[in-house]
C-alpha positions as a printed NumPy array, in Angstrom:
array([[125.222, 112.358, 108.298],
       [126.101, 112.938, 104.672],
       [124.191, 116.04 , 103.609],
       [124.591, 115.525,  99.864],
       [121.393, 113.756,  98.878],
       [119.309, 113.939,  95.737],
       [116.154, 112.96 ,  97.557],
       [114.982, 112.701, 101.149],
       [112.178, 110.301, 101.953],
       [110.373, 110.74 , 105.255],
       [108.866, 107.395, 106.212],
       [110.269, 103.902, 105.598],
       [106.911, 102.204, 105.114],
       [105.72 , 100.699, 101.808],
       [105.695, 104.079, 100.006],
       [109.103, 105.134, 101.257],
       [110.807, 101.81 , 100.573],
       [109.387, 101.458,  97.06 ],
       [110.34 , 105.003,  96.098],
       [113.785, 104.724,  97.674],
       [114.484, 101.589,  95.659],
       [113.279, 103.169,  92.413],
       [115.267, 106.385,  92.862],
       [118.398, 104.411,  93.771],
       [118.117, 101.764,  91.059],
       [116.541, 103.61 ,  88.144],
       [117.711, 107.191,  88.644],
       [121.009, 106.423,  90.384],
       [120.103, 109.086,  92.948],
       [121.569, 109.278,  96.409],
       [118.691, 108.656,  98.848],
       [118.259, 109.435, 102.537],
       [115.441, 107.308, 103.935],
       [114.344, 108.13 , 107.48 ],
       [111.702, 106.879, 109.88 ],
       [110.755, 107.944, 113.391],
       [110.231, 104.314, 114.404],
       [113.058, 101.852, 115.03 ],
       [112.178,  99.65 , 112.058],
       [111.278,  99.702, 108.374],
       [108.026,  98.447, 106.749],
       [105.67 , 100.89 , 108.481],
       [102.465,  99.241, 109.649],
       [103.341,  96.189, 107.534],
       [106.099,  95.46 , 110.059],
       [106.212,  91.85 , 111.16 ],
       [108.604,  90.406, 113.688],
       [109.424,  87.293, 115.654],
       [107.369,  86.775, 118.808],
       [108.99 ,  85.303, 121.931],
       [107.504,  81.979, 120.838],
       [109.473,  82.118, 117.592],
       [106.355,  82.722, 115.505],
       [106.116,  85.643, 113.107],
       [103.479,  88.177, 114.143],
       [102.082,  91.282, 112.44 ],
       [102.83 ,  93.96 , 115.016],
       [100.309,  96.532, 113.763],
       [ 97.462,  94.286, 112.695],
       [ 97.093,  91.802, 109.856],
       [ 98.165,  92.739, 106.367],
       [ 96.443,  90.628, 103.744],
       [ 98.309,  91.327, 100.55 ],
       [ 96.177,  91.113,  97.422],
       [ 96.309,  92.687,  93.993],
       [ 94.968,  92.454,  90.464],
       [ 98.119,  94.086,  89.105],
       [100.583,  91.571,  87.651],
       [103.169,  94.304,  87.037],
       [103.182,  95.049,  90.774],
       [103.586,  91.36 ,  91.61 ],
       [106.46 ,  91.077,  89.115],
       [108.146,  94.132,  90.618],
       [107.869,  92.874,  94.203],
       [109.006,  89.39 ,  93.175],
       [112.517,  90.832,  92.829],
       [112.588,  91.085,  96.615],
       [110.592,  88.119,  97.868],
       [109.284,  84.676,  97.161],
       [105.58 ,  84.141,  97.796],
       [103.282,  81.707,  99.507],
       [ 99.499,  81.621,  99.035],
       [ 97.547,  84.111, 101.143],
       [ 95.117,  82.02 , 103.188],
       [ 92.682,  84.877, 103.817],
       [ 89.477,  83.583, 105.381],
       [ 87.395,  85.489, 107.935],
       [ 84.42 ,  84.535, 110.08 ],
       [ 82.096,  86.707, 112.139],
       [ 80.874,  85.629, 115.571],
       [ 77.236,  86.515, 116.17 ],
       [ 74.25 ,  84.79 , 117.771],
       [ 76.643,  82.253, 119.261],
       [ 77.775,  80.999, 115.839],
       [ 80.632,  81.604, 113.42 ],
       [ 79.494,  82.792, 109.986],
       [ 81.565,  83.177, 106.808],
       [ 82.317,  86.861, 106.196],
       [ 81.956,  88.855, 104.007],
       [ 78.373,  87.742, 103.534],
       [ 78.017,  85.076, 100.861],
       [ 75.621,  82.286,  99.965],
       [ 76.896,  80.11 , 102.834],
       [ 76.307,  82.952, 105.305],
       [ 72.783,  83.521, 104.041],
       [ 71.892,  79.825, 104.275],
       [ 73.204,  79.598, 107.835],
       [ 71.798,  82.915, 109.082],
       [ 68.286,  82.508, 107.702],
       [ 68.304,  78.71 , 108.203],
       [ 67.531,  78.108, 104.551],
       [ 69.976,  75.385, 103.441],
       [ 68.589,  75.197,  99.904],
       [ 69.256,  78.805,  98.929],
       [ 70.899,  79.307,  95.556],
       [ 72.017,  82.511,  93.857],
       [ 68.56 ,  83.231,  92.486],
       [ 66.551,  82.503,  95.642],
       [ 69.14 ,  84.319,  97.774],
       [ 68.721,  87.373,  95.59 ],
       [ 64.946,  87.16 ,  96.073],
       [ 65.423,  86.83 ,  99.837],
       [ 67.637,  89.908,  99.982],
       [ 65.111,  91.837,  97.9  ],
       [ 62.528,  91.036, 100.571],
       [ 64.854,  91.956, 103.438],
       [ 66.518,  95.072, 102.065],
       [ 65.134,  98.54 , 102.686],
       [ 64.77 , 100.402,  99.383],
       [ 67.011, 103.468,  99.644],
       [ 67.927, 104.758,  96.21 ],
       [ 70.876, 106.961,  97.163],
       [ 72.291, 105.914, 100.551],
       [ 73.672, 108.945, 102.367],
       [ 75.598, 107.073, 105.06 ],
       [ 76.896, 103.628, 106.037],
       [ 73.717, 102.589, 107.832],
       [ 71.552, 103.365, 104.819],
       [ 74.049, 101.665, 102.535],
       [ 73.962,  98.356, 104.441],
       [ 70.189,  98.467, 105.003],
       [ 69.723,  98.943, 101.267],
       [ 71.803,  95.835, 100.527],
       [ 70.988,  93.233, 103.197],
       [ 68.226,  94.631, 105.444],
       [ 68.03 ,  95.279, 109.176],
       [ 68.587,  91.752, 110.569],
       [ 71.98 ,  91.276, 108.985],
       [ 72.892,  94.913, 109.549],
       [ 72.369,  94.531, 113.289],
       [ 74.027,  91.098, 113.41 ],
       [ 77.205,  91.858, 111.434],
       [ 77.716,  95.599, 110.919],
       [ 76.212,  97.87 , 113.565],
       [ 78.112,  96.718, 116.646],
       [ 81.403,  96.314, 114.809],
       [ 81.169,  99.806, 113.348],
       [ 80.291, 101.349, 116.714],
       [ 83.342,  99.695, 118.31 ],
       [ 85.695, 100.419, 115.437],
       [ 84.819, 104.095, 115.015],
       [ 82.917, 105.08 , 118.208],
       [ 80.56 , 106.713, 115.712],
       [ 77.15 , 105.488, 114.621],
       [ 77.048, 104.173, 111.021],
       [ 74.437, 106.795, 110.173],
       [ 77.154, 109.411, 110.769],
       [ 79.775, 107.712, 108.593],
       [ 80.203, 107.894, 104.835],
       [ 78.691, 105.034, 102.782],
       [ 82.206, 103.998, 101.728],
       [ 83.07 , 102.752, 105.239],
       [ 80.841,  99.687, 104.951],
       [ 80.754,  99.869, 101.156],
       [ 84.229,  98.307, 100.954],
       [ 82.777,  94.974, 102.121],
       [ 81.255,  92.88 ,  99.32 ],
       [ 78.08 ,  90.78 ,  99.435],
       [ 78.388,  87.67 ,  97.28 ],
       [ 75.722,  85.354,  95.92 ],
       [ 78.112,  82.431,  95.525],
       [ 80.005,  80.122,  97.888],
       [ 83.283,  82.031,  97.692],
       [ 84.395,  82.392, 101.329],
       [ 87.603,  84.296, 100.62 ],
       [ 87.993,  87.626, 102.36 ],
       [ 88.776,  89.403,  99.079],
       [ 88.184,  88.767,  95.37 ],
       [ 91.553,  89.754,  93.921],
       [ 93.358,  87.607,  91.351],
       [ 96.611,  87.508,  93.332],
       [ 96.291,  86.68 ,  97.036],
       [ 99.779,  86.137,  98.373],
       [102.026,  86.814, 101.319],
       [105.813,  87.305, 101.32 ],
       [107.392,  83.963, 102.182],
       [109.717,  85.413, 104.841],
       [107.417,  88.266, 105.844],
       [106.89 ,  91.877, 104.857],
       [109.823,  93.25 , 106.848],
       [112.329,  91.022, 105.064],
       [110.854,  92.016, 101.699],
       [111.236,  95.725, 102.426],
       [114.721,  95.278, 103.895],
       [115.849,  93.573, 100.696],
       [114.175,  96.307,  98.642],
       [116.256,  99.068, 100.237],
       [119.524,  97.129, 100.418],
       [121.251,  99.366,  97.882],
       [124.51 , 101.365,  98.052],
       [122.669, 104.552,  97.033],
       [120.298, 104.355, 100.029],
       [121.196, 105.565, 103.512],
       [118.694, 104.463, 106.162],
       [118.324, 106.493, 109.33 ],
       [115.841, 105.112, 111.892],
       [114.52 , 106.804, 115.036],
       [114.779, 110.073, 113.144],
       [111.929, 112.544, 112.956],
       [111.607, 114.584, 109.774],
       [111.609, 117.781, 111.82 ],
       [115.102, 116.912, 113.054],
       [116.577, 117.229, 109.572],
       [114.152, 119.211, 107.41 ],
       [116.021, 122.498, 107.879],
       [119.567, 121.122, 107.831],
       [119.632, 118.481, 105.081],
       [118.477, 119.88 , 101.748],
       [118.039, 117.45 ,  98.848],
       [119.053, 118.58 ,  95.386],
       [116.024, 117.068,  93.61 ],
       [112.985, 116.291,  95.78 ],
       [111.509, 115.427,  99.165],
       [108.979, 112.643,  99.629],
       [106.848, 113.087, 102.727],
       [104.69 , 110.167, 103.909],
       [103.873, 111.407, 107.408],
       [100.729, 113.164, 108.666],
       [ 99.997, 116.133, 106.423],
       [ 98.748, 118.32 , 109.297],
       [101.985, 117.722, 111.209],
       [104.051, 118.872, 108.215],
       [102.239, 122.213, 108.327],
       [102.505, 122.451, 112.122],
       [ 98.75 , 121.859, 112.556],
       [ 98.028, 125.264, 111.062],
       [ 94.296, 124.557, 110.671],
       [ 94.013, 122.115, 113.571],
       [ 94.545, 118.373, 113.906],
       [ 93.024, 115.861, 111.527],
       [ 91.259, 113.167, 113.59 ],
       [ 92.332, 109.546, 113.361],
       [ 91.16 , 106.271, 114.82 ],
       [ 93.866, 104.272, 116.571],
       [ 94.35 , 100.66 , 117.648],
       [ 95.904,  98.751, 120.515],
       [ 97.04 ,  95.138, 120.226],
       [ 97.369,  92.386, 122.784],
       [ 99.266,  89.224, 121.822],
       [ 98.636,  85.966, 123.666],
       [100.55 ,  82.741, 123.154],
       [ 98.58 ,  79.507, 123.413],
       [100.024,  76.028, 123.857],
       [ 98.164,  74.482, 120.936],
       [ 98.911,  74.295, 117.24 ],
       [ 95.847,  76.32 , 116.213],
       [ 93.191,  78.126, 118.206],
       [ 90.869,  79.431, 115.452],
       [ 89.43 ,  77.83 , 112.311],
       [ 90.716,  80.733, 110.169],
       [ 93.039,  83.725, 110.335],
       [ 90.475,  86.257, 111.587],
       [ 87.283,  86.231, 113.656],
       [ 85.2  ,  89.405, 113.958],
       [ 83.231,  90.12 , 117.119],
       [ 80.591,  92.72 , 116.23 ],
       [ 78.463,  92.233, 119.348],
       [ 80.7  ,  90.711, 122.042],
       [ 83.853,  91.82 , 123.881],
       [ 85.733,  95.123, 123.81 ],
       [ 87.948,  93.96 , 120.95 ],
       [ 86.751,  93.954, 117.367],
       [ 88.623,  90.94 , 116.091],
       [ 91.117,  88.223, 116.911],
       [ 93.817,  87.277, 114.418],
       [ 95.85 ,  84.073, 114.246],
       [ 98.317,  85.094, 111.559],
       [ 99.891,  81.627, 111.616],
       [ 97.107,  80.586, 109.202],
       [ 98.686,  82.96 , 106.668],
       [102.411,  82.669, 107.372],
       [102.291,  78.876, 107.121],
       [104.718,  78.377, 110.   ],
       [104.93 ,  74.969, 111.63 ],
       [104.96 ,  75.317, 115.406],
       [103.359,  73.493, 118.328],
       [102.216,  76.839, 119.812],
       [100.22 ,  79.694, 118.329],
       [ 99.772,  83.423, 118.973],
       [ 96.453,  85.282, 118.909],
       [ 96.268,  89.061, 118.602],
       [ 93.339,  90.953, 120.096],
       [ 92.539,  94.274, 118.458],
       [ 91.095,  97.138, 120.493],
       [ 90.021, 100.373, 118.758],
       [ 91.183, 103.526, 120.513],
       [ 90.592, 107.264, 120.222],
       [ 94.232, 108.113, 120.977],
       [ 97.503, 106.663, 119.758],
       [ 99.227, 106.044, 116.435],
       [ 97.075, 107.101, 113.457],
       [ 95.544, 104.109, 111.675],
       [ 92.255, 105.072, 110.053],
       [ 91.203, 108.511, 108.778],
       [ 87.688, 109.166, 110.054],
       [ 85.468, 109.526, 106.966],
       [ 83.193, 112.409, 107.918],
       [ 82.442, 115.466, 105.825],
       [ 84.008, 117.99 , 108.194],
       [ 87.257, 115.998, 108.27 ],
       [ 87.345, 115.889, 104.485],
       [ 86.966, 119.665, 104.341],
       [ 89.797, 120.115, 106.841],
       [ 92.038, 117.832, 104.794],
       [ 91.247, 119.792, 101.627],
       [ 92.628, 122.923, 103.269],
       [ 95.879, 121.103, 103.983],
       [ 95.917, 119.601, 100.496],
       [ 95.896, 123.102,  99.002],
       [ 99.02 , 123.919, 101.024],
       [100.589, 120.627,  99.956],
       [100.03 , 121.335,  96.267],
       [101.7  , 124.693,  96.703],
       [104.626, 123.052,  98.528],
       [105.018, 120.551,  95.686],
       [105.009, 123.306,  93.096],
       [107.394, 125.624,  94.93 ],
       [109.72 , 123.24 ,  96.797],
       [109.401, 119.824,  95.136],
       [107.922, 118.226,  98.247],
       [105.649, 115.327,  97.274],
       [102.985, 114.101,  99.695],
       [102.259, 110.42 ,  99.256],
       [100.426, 107.721, 101.213],
       [ 97.783, 107.163, 103.853],
       [ 98.996, 109.71 , 106.413],
       [ 99.99 , 112.325, 103.879],
       [ 96.714, 112.094, 101.948],
       [ 94.338, 111.36 , 104.835],
       [ 93.034, 108.37 , 102.938],
       [ 92.801, 104.662, 103.657],
       [ 94.846, 102.573, 101.224],
       [ 95.394,  98.837, 101.016],
       [ 99.039,  97.784, 100.806],
       [ 98.931,  97.069,  97.076],
       [ 97.187, 100.376,  96.384],
       [ 99.738, 102.425,  98.272],
       [102.654, 100.746,  96.484],
       [101.001, 101.427,  93.125],
       [100.674, 105.045,  94.24 ],
       [104.369, 105.143,  95.118],
       [105.33 , 103.834,  91.677],
       [103.045, 106.363,  90.003],
       [104.523, 109.243,  92.032],
       [108.026, 108.035,  91.203],
       [107.198, 108.077,  87.504],
       [105.854, 111.628,  87.814],
       [109.118, 112.802,  89.391],
       [111.165, 110.791,  86.902],
       [109.324, 112.459,  84.031],
       [109.873, 115.872,  85.53 ],
       [113.624, 115.273,  85.471],
       [113.627, 114.291,  81.822],
       [114.041, 110.542,  82.219]])
C-alpha cells in the first residue's frame, strides 16, 4: 500500500465516496478510501439477485431531495429514472395509503365524502390536546388521536424499536407527515428519483479517479497507526469505536433481511407495505416497483428489526444523546488537534436520509477546502 496520501477516508458509503471524489477532482489530492465491507455504497449498496433483479441489500433507499445543486452534482455520475415511492399500511385486514392522507382518512373512518376542511374537523375531534408532546406517543395522539395511533403507529414502533413510543423522542414519529390532500407519495420532496443503473454503479463511477485508491475489507484500525495522511482523515464509522468505547457502547437498532423470489411479475400493489400489527417483520419491499426492471419474476424483502447486528438506527433516548455528547467532545478535540473529521450517521449518532448525508459530505469538504486556502 502506498503510504503517501493527502487524505484517508474510512468508509466507502455515500459520505466517503462523495468526499473522495471532491478531494480527488477539486483539490487534486491523493486519496485512500477504505471500507471494512467487500463493497462500496455503504447501506445504499444494491446488487443483482440470483433472479437477475436488482435488490437493495440493506433495505430500500428512496432517494429524494429539494436541492437542485445536489441533483446536478450527482448527475455527473448517473442518469435518473422517476422514484416510484408509494407505501401502504396493512391494518384491520385492509391496505391503507401511508403516510396518512385524505384517502386514508376516508377509508379508515368510512367517510367517503371527507374533504380537507371536514377532515381537519374530524381530526380535531379525534386528537388528544397535548400542547407540548414529550414523546412519540403524545406526539401522534396530539395529531391523529388514539384510533389511528393504535392502528398505524403503536405496533410498528414497538416492533421497530422494542421500546414503547412513550419512551421515544417525539422526532421518531414526527418524521412522518399527515396530509389533508390526496397525495399518496411517501415523501413530499421536489425531486424523487432513483439512479438508473442503481446506487452502487453511481458510487463506483464517482470514485473512478486516478487520485483515488480503494481498499475494501480493510478496517480503519488496521491502518490508522501506519498510514498517516498529510492533510486530513475523514472518519465515517461508529464514533464510540474510534475512541475504543471509552465511555461505553452507543446503542443501535439493527435489521435482518430475508429475500424471497416469486414466480410472478409483481406481488404487491406498491414498493412497500408496512405491517404494524401482524407478523414479526415490519415491512415488505418489492423494489422492482422503483427500479423499473422488466422481469417475469419478482423479489420481496422481509425486514426484521433486531437488537444485535450492524448498526442501522441510533436509538433516540435522552441517555443515549448524553452519551454521544461525551464522545462528540472528544471528536471535536480530535478534529482540532489531528485534523480528523467525523461525518455521517455512524460518526454523529444521527439518522440521515441519503440526500442529507451527501449534503453534509459536501459541506464538510468545503470546510476542509477552506482551511487549506482554496
